VEXDREN-2710 file (C-alpha; in Angstrom, 1 decimal):
% VEXDREN-2710
k/r/px/py/pz
1/MET/-16.3/17.0/88.5
2/SER/-17.0/15.0/91.6
3/ASP/-14.2/14.5/94.2
4/ALA/-14.0/10.8/93.4
5/VAL/-11.3/9.9/90.8
6/PRO/-13.0/8.1/87.9
7/ASP/-11.8/4.8/86.7
8/TYR/-10.5/6.1/83.4
9/LYS/-9.8/2.8/81.9
10/ASN/-13.3/1.6/82.4
11/LEU/-14.6/5.0/81.4
12/ALA/-12.8/4.8/78.0
13/GLN/-14.4/1.4/77.4
14/GLN/-17.8/2.9/78.2
15/ILE/-17.2/5.9/75.9
16/LYS/-16.6/3.5/73.0
17/ALA/-19.7/1.5/73.7
18/TRP/-21.8/4.7/74.0
19/GLY/-20.3/6.0/70.8
20/GLN/-21.4/2.9/68.9
21/GLU/-24.9/3.2/70.5
22/LEU/-25.0/6.8/69.1
23/GLY/-24.2/5.5/65.6
24/PHE/-20.5/6.0/65.3
25/SER/-18.9/3.1/63.5
26/GLU/-15.6/3.4/65.5
27/VAL/-14.3/5.5/68.4
28/GLY/-10.6/6.1/69.3
29/ILE/-8.9/8.2/72.0
30/THR/-5.6/10.1/71.5
31/ASP/-3.4/12.6/73.2
32/ILE/-3.0/16.1/71.8
33/ASP/0.6/16.1/70.6
34/LEU/0.5/16.9/66.9
35/SER/3.9/18.6/66.8
36/LYS/5.3/16.3/64.2
37/HIS/2.7/17.6/61.7
38/GLU/3.4/21.3/62.2
39/THR/6.2/21.6/59.6
40/GLN/4.1/20.0/56.9
41/LEU/1.1/22.2/57.8
42/GLN/3.3/25.3/57.5
43/ARG/4.8/24.2/54.2
44/TRP/1.2/23.7/52.9
45/LEU/0.2/27.1/54.0
46/ASP/3.3/28.8/52.7
47/ALA/2.7/27.2/49.2
48/GLY/-0.7/28.8/49.1
49/TYR/-2.4/25.5/48.7
50/HIS/-5.3/26.6/50.9
51/GLY/-6.5/29.0/48.1
52/ASN/-8.9/31.6/49.4
53/MET/-9.7/29.7/52.5
54/ASP/-8.1/32.4/54.6
55/TYR/-9.3/30.9/57.8
56/MET/-6.7/28.1/57.3
57/ALA/-3.8/30.6/57.5
58/ALA/-5.5/32.8/60.1
59/HIS/-5.5/30.1/62.7
60/GLY/-1.9/29.1/62.0
61/MET/-0.5/26.4/64.2
62/LYS/-3.6/26.4/66.4
63/ARG/-4.8/23.6/64.2
64/ALA/-2.0/21.4/65.5
65/ARG/-2.3/22.5/69.1
66/PRO/-5.7/21.4/70.5
67/ALA/-5.0/22.9/73.9
68/GLU/-4.6/26.3/72.3
69/LEU/-8.0/25.9/70.7
70/VAL/-9.7/24.7/73.9
71/PRO/-7.6/25.4/76.9
72/GLY/-7.4/22.5/79.3
73/THR/-7.8/19.8/76.7
74/GLN/-6.0/16.6/77.5
75/ARG/-7.5/14.1/75.1
76/VAL/-9.4/14.0/71.9
77/ILE/-12.1/11.4/71.3
78/SER/-12.1/10.8/67.6
79/VAL/-15.1/9.2/65.9
80/LYS/-16.1/8.1/62.4
81/MET/-19.5/7.6/60.9
82/ASN/-20.1/5.8/57.6
83/TYR/-22.0/7.7/54.9
84/LEU/-22.0/5.5/51.8
85/PRO/-25.6/5.1/50.7
86/PRO/-27.0/2.0/49.0
87/ASP/-27.2/2.3/45.2
88/ALA/-24.8/5.2/45.1
89/GLY/-24.8/5.1/41.3
90/PHE/-21.4/6.7/40.9
91/ALA/-20.5/5.6/37.4
92/LYS/-24.0/5.8/36.1
93/THR/-24.2/9.5/36.8
94/LEU/-20.7/10.5/36.0
95/LYS/-20.9/8.9/32.5
96/ASN/-24.1/10.7/31.6
97/SER/-23.1/14.3/30.7
98/GLU/-26.7/15.5/31.0
99/LYS/-26.9/14.4/34.6
100/ALA/-25.7/16.5/37.6
101/TYR/-23.1/14.7/39.7
102/ILE/-23.1/15.6/43.4
103/SER/-20.6/14.2/45.8
104/ARG/-22.3/11.3/47.5
105/TYR/-21.7/12.7/51.0
106/ALA/-23.9/15.7/50.1
107/LEU/-27.0/13.9/48.8
108/GLY/-28.5/13.4/52.2
109/ARG/-28.8/15.5/55.4
110/ASP/-26.0/17.8/56.4
111/TYR/-23.6/15.7/58.5
112/HIS/-22.2/18.6/60.5
113/LYS/-25.3/19.1/62.7
114/LEU/-26.1/15.4/63.0
115/MET/-22.6/14.4/64.1
116/ARG/-22.2/17.4/66.3
117/ASN/-25.4/16.6/68.1
118/ARG/-24.3/13.0/68.6
119/LEU/-20.9/14.1/69.9
120/LYS/-22.7/16.4/72.3
121/LYS/-24.8/13.6/73.6
122/LEU/-21.6/11.5/74.0
123/GLY/-20.2/14.3/76.1
124/GLN/-23.3/14.5/78.2
125/LYS/-23.3/10.7/78.8
126/ILE/-19.8/11.1/80.2
127/GLU/-20.9/13.9/82.4
128/LEU/-23.8/11.8/83.8
129/GLU/-21.2/9.2/84.7
130/ILE/-18.5/11.2/86.3
131/GLY/-20.0/14.7/87.0
132/GLU/-19.1/18.0/85.5
133/TYR/-16.0/18.3/83.3
134/GLY/-14.9/20.2/80.2
135/PHE/-15.8/19.0/76.7
136/ARG/-16.4/20.5/73.3
137/PRO/-17.5/18.7/70.1
138/PHE/-16.1/19.6/66.6
139/VAL/-17.2/18.5/63.1
140/ASP/-15.4/20.7/60.5
141/SER/-16.3/23.7/62.7
142/ALA/-12.9/24.8/63.9
143/PRO/-9.2/24.6/63.1
144/VAL/-8.7/20.9/63.9
145/LEU/-6.3/18.5/62.2
146/GLU/-9.0/15.8/62.3
147/ARG/-7.3/13.3/60.0
148/GLN/-4.1/13.4/61.9
149/LEU/-6.0/13.1/65.2
150/ALA/-8.0/10.1/63.9
151/GLU/-4.7/8.5/62.7
152/LYS/-3.3/8.9/66.2
153/ALA/-6.4/7.4/67.7
154/GLY/-6.0/4.3/65.5
155/LEU/-8.9/4.8/63.2
156/GLY/-6.9/4.5/60.0
157/TRP/-4.1/6.0/57.9
158/ARG/-3.9/9.1/55.7
159/GLY/-4.0/8.0/52.1
160/LYS/-2.0/9.7/49.3
161/HIS/-5.2/11.7/48.6
162/SER/-4.9/13.0/52.2
163/LEU/-8.2/11.4/53.3
164/LEU/-8.3/8.8/56.1
165/ILE/-8.5/5.2/55.0
166/ASN/-9.6/2.3/57.2
167/LYS/-8.7/-1.2/56.0
168/GLU/-12.2/-2.5/57.0
169/ALA/-14.2/0.5/55.8
170/GLY/-12.3/2.3/53.0
171/SER/-12.8/6.0/53.2
172/TRP/-16.5/6.6/52.9
173/PHE/-16.9/8.0/56.4
174/PHE/-17.1/11.3/58.2
175/LEU/-14.9/12.3/61.1
176/GLY/-15.7/14.2/64.3
177/GLU/-13.9/15.0/67.5
178/LEU/-14.8/15.5/71.2
179/PHE/-12.1/17.5/73.1
180/VAL/-12.1/16.6/76.8
181/ASP/-10.1/17.6/79.8
182/LEU/-9.8/14.1/81.1
183/PRO/-6.6/12.0/81.3
184/LEU/-8.2/9.0/79.5
185/PRO/-5.9/6.1/78.4
186/ILE/-5.1/6.5/74.7
187/ASP/-5.3/4.0/71.9
188/ALA/-2.4/2.9/69.8
189/GLU/-1.6/5.1/66.9
190/ASN/-2.2/3.5/63.5
191/THR/1.0/2.2/62.0
192/PHE/-0.5/0.3/59.1
193/GLU/0.2/2.1/55.8
194/GLY/-1.9/0.5/53.1
195/CYS/-1.2/2.7/50.1
196/GLY/2.1/1.1/49.2
197/LYS/3.2/1.9/45.7
198/CYS/-0.4/2.7/44.5
199/VAL/-0.8/6.1/43.0
200/ALA/-4.2/5.7/41.4
201/CYS/-5.7/8.7/43.2
202/ILE/-2.8/10.9/42.1
203/THR/-2.8/9.7/38.5
204/LEU/-6.6/9.8/38.0
205/CYS/-7.4/13.1/39.8
206/PRO/-9.2/15.0/37.0
207/THR/-7.4/18.3/37.7
208/GLY/-4.1/17.0/39.0
209/ALA/-4.8/18.5/42.4
210/ILE/-2.8/15.9/44.4
211/VAL/0.5/17.5/43.6
212/GLU/2.5/14.9/45.6
213/PRO/1.6/12.0/47.9
214/TYR/-0.4/13.3/50.9
215/VAL/-0.5/16.9/49.5
216/VAL/-3.5/18.5/47.9
217/ASP/-3.4/21.8/46.2
218/ALA/-7.0/23.0/47.0
219/ARG/-6.8/25.6/44.2
220/LYS/-7.0/22.7/41.7
221/CYS/-9.4/20.5/43.6
222/ILE/-12.9/20.2/42.2
223/SER/-14.4/20.1/45.7
224/TYR/-12.7/23.4/46.4
225/LEU/-13.6/24.9/43.0
226/THR/-17.3/24.0/43.3
227/ILE/-17.8/24.6/47.0
228/GLU/-15.2/26.8/48.6
229/LEU/-14.3/29.1/45.8
230/GLN/-16.3/32.4/45.9
231/GLY/-15.5/33.8/42.5
232/PRO/-15.2/32.5/39.0
233/ILE/-13.9/29.0/38.3
234/PRO/-10.6/29.4/36.5
235/GLU/-11.2/28.7/32.8
236/GLN/-8.4/26.0/32.6
237/TYR/-10.4/23.8/35.0
238/ARG/-13.9/24.2/33.6
239/THR/-13.9/21.4/31.0
240/LEU/-12.2/19.1/33.6
241/LEU/-15.2/19.5/36.0
242/GLY/-17.4/17.5/33.5
243/ASN/-20.8/17.2/35.2
244/ARG/-19.5/17.5/38.7
245/ILE/-21.5/20.4/40.2
246/TYR/-20.9/19.9/43.9
247/GLY/-17.7/18.2/45.1
248/CYS/-15.9/15.2/43.6
249/ASP/-15.4/11.6/44.6
250/ASP/-12.9/10.5/42.0
251/CYS/-9.9/9.9/44.3
252/GLN/-12.1/7.7/46.5
253/LEU/-13.7/5.9/43.5
254/VAL/-10.3/4.7/42.2
255/CYS/-9.0/3.7/45.7
256/PRO/-8.7/-0.1/45.9
257/TRP/-9.5/0.0/49.6
258/ASN/-13.0/1.3/48.9
259/ARG/-14.0/-2.2/47.9
260/TYR/-14.4/-2.6/51.6
261/GLY/-16.6/0.5/52.0
262/GLN/-19.4/0.1/54.5
263/LEU/-22.9/1.2/53.8
264/THR/-24.3/3.7/56.2
265/ASP/-26.9/2.8/58.9
266/GLU/-28.1/6.4/58.9
267/ASN/-31.2/6.9/56.9
268/ASP/-30.5/10.7/57.0
269/PHE/-27.5/10.1/54.8
270/HIS/-29.6/8.4/52.1
271/PRO/-30.0/10.4/48.9
272/ARG/-32.8/12.9/48.6
273/THR/-35.0/12.3/45.6
274/GLN/-34.8/16.0/44.6
275/LEU/-31.0/15.8/44.3
276/LYS/-30.1/12.3/43.0
277/ASP/-29.8/11.5/39.3
278/LYS/-31.3/14.8/38.2
279/ASP/-30.7/16.4/34.8
280/LEU/-28.5/19.5/34.8
281/LEU/-31.3/21.4/33.0
282/GLU/-33.8/20.6/35.7
283/LEU/-31.5/21.9/38.5
284/PHE/-30.5/24.9/36.4
285/ALA/-34.2/25.9/36.2
286/TRP/-34.6/26.3/40.0
287/ASP/-35.1/29.8/41.1
288/GLU/-33.7/30.8/44.5
289/ALA/-36.8/29.9/46.5
290/THR/-36.8/26.4/44.9
291/PHE/-33.1/26.0/45.6
292/LEU/-33.5/27.0/49.3
293/LYS/-36.5/24.7/49.7
294/ASN/-34.9/21.7/48.0
295/THR/-31.6/22.1/49.8
296/GLU/-33.0/22.7/53.3
297/GLY/-31.0/20.7/55.8
298/SER/-28.4/19.9/53.1
299/PRO/-24.7/20.9/53.0
300/ILE/-25.3/22.2/49.5
301/ARG/-27.3/25.1/50.7
302/ARG/-24.3/26.9/52.0
303/ILE/-22.9/27.7/48.6
304/GLY/-26.0/29.7/47.8
305/HIS/-28.1/29.9/44.6
306/GLU/-25.6/32.0/42.7
307/ARG/-22.7/29.5/42.9
308/TRP/-25.2/26.7/42.3
309/LEU/-26.0/28.3/39.0
310/ARG/-22.3/29.0/38.3
311/ASN/-21.5/25.3/38.7
312/LEU/-24.5/24.1/36.7
313/ALA/-23.6/26.5/33.9
314/VAL/-20.2/24.8/33.6
315/GLY/-21.8/21.4/33.7
316/LEU/-24.1/22.4/30.9
317/GLY/-21.2/23.7/28.8
318/ASN/-19.5/20.3/29.2
319/ALA/-22.6/18.3/28.3
320/GLU/-23.3/17.0/24.8
321/PHE/-24.7/19.6/22.4
322/SER/-28.4/20.2/22.9
323/PRO/-30.6/23.0/21.5
324/SER/-32.5/22.8/24.9
325/ILE/-29.2/23.6/26.7
326/ILE/-28.5/26.6/24.5
327/HIS/-32.1/27.9/25.0
328/ALA/-31.8/27.5/28.8
329/LEU/-28.5/29.3/29.0
330/GLU/-29.7/32.1/26.8
331/ASP/-32.8/32.5/28.8
332/LYS/-31.0/32.6/32.2
333/SER/-28.5/35.1/30.8
334/LEU/-31.2/37.7/30.6
335/ALA/-31.4/38.0/34.4
336/CYS/-28.5/36.8/36.4
337/SER/-25.4/38.0/38.3
338/GLU/-22.1/38.9/36.5
339/LEU/-20.5/35.8/38.1
340/VAL/-23.2/33.5/36.6
341/LEU/-23.2/35.4/33.3
342/GLU/-19.5/34.8/32.8
343/HIS/-20.0/31.0/33.1
344/ILE/-23.1/31.1/31.0
345/ASN/-21.2/32.8/28.2
346/TRP/-18.4/30.3/28.5
347/ALA/-21.0/27.4/28.4
348/LEU/-22.7/28.9/25.3
349/GLN/-19.4/29.0/23.5
350/GLN/-18.7/25.4/24.4
351/GLN/-22.2/24.3/23.1
352/ARG/-21.8/26.3/19.9
353/ASN/-18.4/24.8/19.3
354/LYS/-19.9/21.4/19.6
355/GLN/-22.8/22.4/17.4
356/GLY/-20.3/23.6/14.7
357/THR/-18.4/20.3/15.0
358/ILE/-21.6/18.3/14.5
359/LEU/-22.6/20.4/11.4
360/ARG/-19.1/20.0/9.9
361/LYS/-19.2/16.2/10.4
362/THR/-22.7/16.1/9.0
363/ALA/-21.7/18.1/5.9
364/ARG/-18.7/15.8/5.4
365/LEU/-20.8/12.7/5.6
366/ILE/-23.3/14.2/3.0
367/ARG/-20.4/14.9/0.6
368/ILE/-19.1/11.3/1.0
369/VAL/-22.6/9.9/0.4
370/GLU/-23.2/12.1/-2.6
371/LYS/-19.8/11.1/-4.2
372/GLY/-20.8/7.5/-3.8
373/LEU/-24.2/7.8/-5.5
374/PRO/-24.8/6.9/-9.2
375/ARG/-25.0/10.0/-11.5
376/ASP/-28.6/9.3/-12.4
377/ALA/-29.7/9.0/-8.7
END
C-alpha cells in the first residue's frame, strides 16, 4: 500500500460503483464481528443438521471469524448477483412428472467461477486506486457465513428458510464476498424483517427440512439429498423428491417476496438448451461422456455421472407409469454401480406398483361395464 492514507469514504463509494459496473446488483460493506451468530452455528452443528458435510464441522467457529480465515481482514465487501432467468418455467416443469426439474440457478453457467472472477477484478480495481493491499474473494469456496455477512452489510434479511431476502429483489440472487484489510466505512445492518407471521416456506417444504424458523436440517433438504449426499438417498424421502433431480426451489417459489424477483442481466445464467425442460428418460440415457460434455461449465458436473443417474432413477420411479420407463430402468440395471442399481430397483418397484394399480382399476371398470350390458349383448 502507498504511504498516502486513502480517502476511505470516497473509496467505499467507488467500490460500489465498480461493483455495479462488474454486474453485481448491490454491494455492501460490513465489519467482521459475527460473534452473535456463534451460538446458533454451534447448536446447528451439534444437532448434526450438516449431515455428511464434514467440512462444516471441521472448520468450527472459523466460519464466524473472518480474521481467522484470512488474517488481517478488517472488512468484508458483500455482493449479490441476480440469477433468475426469463421464462423460468417453474410450475410447468414441476407439474410434469416426465420432465426433469433442475434448480433454476443450475441451468446456466457455474456461478462460482463467474462471480469469483468478478470479485477478483473488483479487488484489482481497488489495488489500482490505492496500491498494494490484502484481499481475497470467496464464493461458496470457504467457511464463510455469507448470509449473515450480507445481512450486516445491509443487503437483506435472512428468511425463515435461511436464505437472504431483499425487499426489492426477493431471493433469486447469488452472494459473494471480498475480504479486505482496509478500514472502510461500513453500511448500516439490515433491520427490516419482512417474514412476519408467514410460514409458507416451512409449511410447504416437500420434506419438512425447515425444522424451525431460520433452521434447516440439511439431511432432509432436497438440495442436500440430490447434490451433497454421496450415498443412497434415504427411502423415506424418495417419493417426496418428485421429479427434482438437482436441487429444489420450492421454499423460494412460495415466498411472497419473490414477486419482486429481478431477472438476471447475465446471459451466462440463462438456461442451457441441453438441460431445460428435458424428459427424465432423455437425461437418463446419457452415458458418462455425454454427461460431461453437456454439463461442461455447469455446477451440475460436480455431482458426477453416478449420482446424476441415482437422482434420475428416483425421478423415473416417481413418474407416471410408462412401459418405456420400465424398459430404460431394466436396460440400465445391466451395467451400473451398486449405488445406481439400488435406486433403479426401487424405481422399478414404484413403476410396477403403478402398473398394478392401473390394471386393477381397468379390470374393475370392465366388470362395471359388463354388469351394465344387456344379457343378449
